N, C-alpha and C positions, 0 to 999 in steps of 0.2 A: 214282145210281154215284157212289162217292168221289170221283172225277177231278171231277167236274163241278161240286160245293160245294165253296171253299176252307176250309180245313182249317188247324189249328193252324200259323203262318207262312206261308202260302201266300199269294202275289200282293204280297207287299212289296218293292219295289224296292231299299231299304234294306238289304236283308238278305243278310250272307255266303255265307247257306249256300242250299240250294235247295230249293224246296217241298218240304216231306214231301205234298203231294197225289198226286205223282205216283209214289209206292212202292207197290209191288207191295203187296198185303193181306196182313196180319202176324196171326199164330194170335191178335193182341188183336181181332181186330175180328168184329162178329157176321155171319150169313146176311146182315142188309137192309145191307151195304156200310158201316152207321156203325161208328165208333171206339170200343171201351169203355174207360174210365179206364185200365185194368191197358195196352191195347195204346199209349195215350198216353203213357203214362208208362214205358213200354219203349223209345218212341221218344226222348224225351228223354234216357234216359242214354244211348242208342247216341248222340244228338246229342254229347249231353256229353262224351261217351268221344272221337267224332271230335275234339273242338275241342281236347282233352288233348294229343292226339297229335301233334294239329299245332304244337301249343303245346311240345310237349316237343321235336319236331324245331327249329323255331324257334329255341330255347333252345340245342339242341346246335350248330346253325349258329352262332350268336351267338357264342356261347364259345370257337369255334374260331378264327373270325376274333380277337378278343381274344387267343387264346393267341398266335396268329401273331405280333400287331403284340408285345407283350411278351417273345417270344422275339428278334425281330430289334433291340430295345429291349436286350437282357439283354446280348446279344454285343457292342453298342457300349460297355455299362457296362463287360464284363467287356476288350474292346480297349484301353481307357481305362485299366485299373486295369494291364495289363499291361506297357503300355508307359510307365507313370508308375512301376512298378520297373525298369525297364529305366534312367530319366531319374537314377532317383537312384544306381544304378549309376553314372551317366557322371557325375553332378554328385561321387561319391566320388573316383571316379580324377582329377579335375580337380582336387581337395585334392591331393590325393596327388602329381600333377605339378606345380601349385604350390609343394609345400613341398620337390620331390627336383631338378625339371628347371628347364630353361631355358623364359623366357617362353615362347614359341612353343606349347609345347606345351601348356601349361593353358590358354592361351587358347582354343587350337582346341578341345580338349575341353569346355572352357566352353560354348562358342559350339555345339557339340553338343548336349552336354546341355539348354541350354537352348531349344532347338527342337525335342529331343524332346520335352521337359516340357510345352510347349506344347502340342504336338500331344495329348498326351496329356492335357492339360487342355480342348483342347477335345470329344475324344470322350468324355470323362467326361461334361461338361457338356450334349452331344448326347444320351447314351446317357439319365441321368438325366430330360433333360427328357422325352422319350420313354416311358419309365416313369411318370412322373408324368402323363404326359397319357392313358395308356391305362384307361379305365374298365371296371373287371372287371364289373358289373352287367350284365345283357341287358335293358338297357332298351326295346327294341323288343317283346321277350317280354314283360315286366312289363306296357308300353303295352295290348298284343294282350289278356293277360288281363283287365287292367280292362275292355277291349269288350267280350268273352265274358262277364263275369260280369255287367255290367247287361245284357247281349242275354237271359241265361237267366233273369235276374229280369224282365224285362217280358215273358217268355214264359211266366213261370208266373202270373201275374196275372191 
């Protein structure tokens, strides 16, 4: 009987995939319960297809996570840029007050402009650091695919 004898990949504790010995008899098996080469090749192809599908799902999840982080960082960068534009406007207004008005007006505008410029600089720095820290490569998927390639090589020997 096919389930009594270990077949391709059966019984190994370090395998991430279930043993193929418990699968129902496929069309690639002969009447005696043994597997033909064509049947084994079909099982290998099916296993590889399953691995590829799971890797694609992992890559999608990983890319989605990275895209979310990138979006948040870009939002901080945009907020810093907008505040920087306001700071420029306020500093220009400060120059106008310094040239045309009494001292308290331009001092007030200068203080407000410097505070807004400092906030813009801080937000821009935080956003830029976060953008640089996001790694767009799906590292987990790459490592998992390398492990899968090694597993397939070991199974085909």
